[in-house]
C-alpha positions, 0 to 999 in steps of 0.5 A: 564934488568931491571927485575922489572917494574910497573904492567901497563907495558911500561917498556923498557927492554933489553934482552941479549942472542945469535943468535938474528939476525946475518948472521951466525944465519940466514944463509943469509944477511939482512938489516932488522931483523924481525920475532922477537917476545917476550912474557912475561907471554903469552902477547906480548911485544910491539915495539920489536927492534933488537939491535945486535945479542946478544941484543933486546929491547921491551916495557913490556905488563901489567901483574902480578907476575913473568912470563917467558919471551919467545923469538921466531924468525921466518925467512921463514922455520927457527925458534928458541926460548929461554925462561928465567924462571921468567924473569920479575916481575910486581910490584904494591908496594915496601916494605923495612925495617929492617930485624932483623934476618940478622941484615940489611935492606931489600927490596922487592915487591908485589905481589909475584910470589907465590901469584900474584892474577890477574888484578882485584885483585892483590895478597896481598903478598910480595917477598924478593929481593936478596939484603942485606943492612948493616942497615935499609932501610927507604925510596923508590922512584919508577921511572918506572923500576928504584928504588931509595933506601935510609936509614941508610946503608953505605954498600950493600953486600961488597960494600960501597954505602953511604946511597943511591942507585938505583936498577933495579931488578938485579943491585944495583948502588951507586949515585956517591959516596953517602952522609956522613949521613942517607937518610930519604926521596926520592922524584922525582921532574921533572928530579931530585931525591930530597934526604933529611936526616941527612947529610952535603954533597954529594960526587961527586967523584974524591975529588969533594964535594957538601955541601948541609946540609939535602937536595940535588938533583941528576940529574942522573949523578951529585949532586946539591943543590935544590934552593939556600937556605942552611938548618940547621937541618934534612929533614925527609919527602918530596912530589912533586905535579906539580911544587911544592916541599914540604919538612918537618923535623926539620930544619930552613933556615940558617939566617932565622927563618921563616922556622920551619920544613916545606918549599915549593919550586916553582922551582925558590925559597923557600917559608915559610908556615907561619913559619911552625911548629916552633920547632916541627918535620914534619914526613909526608906530603900528598897533595890533590888538593890545600890542604897539610896535615902534620903530626909529633910531633908539637903543632902549625902550623903558629899561630894555636894551633894543635896537631901533625896533621894540614892542609894547604889550600894554604893560612892559617893553620887549626887544625884537632883535636888532635892526642895523639902521633907521626904521621909517615904517611899520605895518601889521598884516595878519600875524606878521609885522613888516618893517621898512627903512634904511637898513641891511640886516634884521636879527641875523638876516640880510634883508635890504630895507624891508623885513618881517617879524613873526614869533620872535624871528626876522625874515627877509621879504624876498631879497629886499629892495635897493633903496630905503623904504619910507612908507608901508600900508597893508590892505587886505592881503597886500602890502604896499611899499613906497620909498626911494628904491629903483629895483628889487634886489637880485631881480634887476631893473627890468621889473621897473619897481621905481619908488613904489611896489605891491606885494600880495599873498598868493591866495590861490596857493602854490607860488611865492609872492613877488614884488609888483611895480606900481606903474606910473611912479617912474616919472614922478619921484620917491614916495614919502608917504602913503595912506589907505582910502579903504582901511586895512580890511575892506568892509562894506563891499557887496557880493559883486565886489568881494565874491565869496567864491573867489580870491579877492586880494583887497578883501578880508586878510588871510592867515598868510600861511604862504610865507 
């Protein structure tokens, strides 16, 4: 354990078995237990450490898919080995949503073991995890090999978990005794997991309760308030960048009218962004350097007239043109701002649920998709899209773009990028949320994974001059 981790490797895993290094298994006493090697998909695990006769640890290499784990032990003429089939899954993207056929929420990841692709072109595929939540999963936060999951579910399997859990590919564990209402957003902020949603209190256990409406922090063992402020309403979106934490939703600070659905925490205190969006609702937040992009359902930001999308430059608000419906997701890729939601026009462009913004103008992303887009994630030179769509507009249903798609810049040049289906999602259900396991720009890969003489779609972002 854990059984999942990011593609670039570096996950600390613990392997459990028998006869790793006892006197009985080696036939002699020794103060040093060496000769142990661990291969995952044929690549060496680093920093292998003997813990006991039944446990060893190591750091995973980079990889794709769900390869076998092979442990080999050699000591003079003695040798032995063991294999765990499909023992570890290397993940690029996590997906979650509502599985209508089973009446509950689902969690999964990609690429799948059946279509892993390779280092330079990971498969656009999905693998369902062995999890079943009582209701929809609405948000994910990935912290290396540990995944936090939140939503409208009160139960997992036959256990009461109360709207938020952690998962490591094997075990699903509640955070203390959970919350009393739905979780809509999860963000890692320093050593804290920030949890936002429609709740009033967090249950610490043994009768202890933390009253923190709409927003609460988890430090790994205990719940706490985030800052000293109390919010009145619900938090639907959040993002951390450096020392700053931004939250959005439909709320106000208790005894104050300055925080209309949007606020920034600097690690010490909360700040208003010129009154936020008034009585509107913020569903999505993205950042790029000092710029903050917010989307949702609102008609003003500060004193500026806007329509469901706006930009904050650190000092003042800027209109970005009108989007004629709710915005649910924003992702920044290079100099482009991608927006997804339930709309058909942005600026003066027909866009069909997804569009991008550059230098003051809106553009369609191909001809768009035939249903709402709920989540956008950018990794390297690719944009991943999740929602309740079934096809790319104008391209028919033959493409099989059901609930998930990938759009990558053509790094070789010469062709217009197209939507790729995420295989495996057809039989599951709409994607409500996604999260990157590796970050926007993949770092830490070796030359084999991100070769300098080849175009690797998941490595460093490009200027996107193909658009």
